[in-house]
Legacy VTK file of the C-alpha trace (Angstrom):
# vtk DataFile Version 3.0
C-alpha trace
ASCII
DATASET POLYDATA
POINTS 75 float
-25.767 11.604 -22.794
-22.699 10.398 -24.729
-20.650 7.659 -23.129
-17.151 9.086 -23.333
-15.634 6.075 -21.706
-15.740 4.206 -25.074
-12.687 4.749 -27.286
-13.042 6.955 -30.266
-13.579 5.013 -33.465
-12.528 7.533 -36.154
-8.801 6.980 -35.543
-9.377 3.158 -36.266
-11.168 4.148 -39.495
-8.155 6.353 -40.490
-5.713 3.595 -39.732
-7.694 1.066 -41.785
-7.794 3.552 -44.619
-4.061 4.081 -44.445
-3.529 0.302 -44.526
-5.706 -0.042 -47.569
-3.912 2.756 -49.426
-0.561 1.199 -48.559
-1.766 -2.171 -49.787
-2.443 -0.478 -53.158
1.206 0.773 -53.136
0.072 4.435 -52.884
2.343 7.008 -51.267
0.932 10.221 -49.827
2.462 12.030 -52.833
0.700 9.746 -55.271
-2.633 10.291 -53.528
-2.154 14.018 -53.645
-1.369 13.955 -57.378
-4.365 11.737 -58.178
-6.732 13.782 -56.172
-5.307 17.194 -57.321
-4.468 18.439 -53.865
-1.262 19.352 -52.025
0.806 16.852 -50.108
0.119 18.956 -46.979
-3.666 18.411 -47.474
-3.270 14.632 -47.703
-1.150 14.623 -44.564
-3.879 16.613 -42.753
-6.587 14.378 -44.043
-4.772 11.141 -42.943
-4.282 12.769 -39.576
-8.085 13.159 -39.494
-8.134 16.946 -39.846
-10.607 18.288 -42.375
-11.521 14.918 -43.615
-15.039 15.085 -44.896
-17.190 12.235 -46.017
-16.535 13.220 -49.677
-12.800 13.186 -49.142
-13.053 9.901 -47.354
-14.995 8.434 -50.292
-12.382 9.746 -52.679
-9.652 8.130 -50.659
-11.592 4.967 -50.504
-11.906 4.957 -54.306
-8.107 5.083 -54.569
-7.796 2.253 -52.045
-10.194 0.191 -54.049
-12.464 -0.229 -50.979
-16.053 1.031 -50.300
-16.634 3.245 -47.300
-18.775 0.406 -45.846
-16.012 -2.201 -46.406
-13.586 0.251 -44.608
-15.912 0.570 -41.646
-16.161 -3.229 -41.417
-12.374 -3.595 -41.712
-11.848 -1.030 -38.845
-14.360 -2.827 -36.559
LINES 1 76
75 0 1 2 3 4 5 6 7 8 9 10 11 12 13 14 15 16 17 18 19 20 21 22 23 24 25 26 27 28 29 30 31 32 33 34 35 36 37 38 39 40 41 42 43 44 45 46 47 48 49 50 51 52 53 54 55 56 57 58 59 60 61 62 63 64 65 66 67 68 69 70 71 72 73 74
């Protein structure tokens, strides 16, 4: 049985990712252009919708952080 009383951790991971992307001076438009996707797609991903592990790794590459480092930063 899953303990649902604990807060969800994925939103914290997304916030840490946004912070890292901002630290690199990247706007959502910059990210969309670099990854070859629409601005709407980036907005969805950064809201946590449709964000796959591969997309997360692509975003981490732009943020100059590994996925493991991102998890540690969110903890």
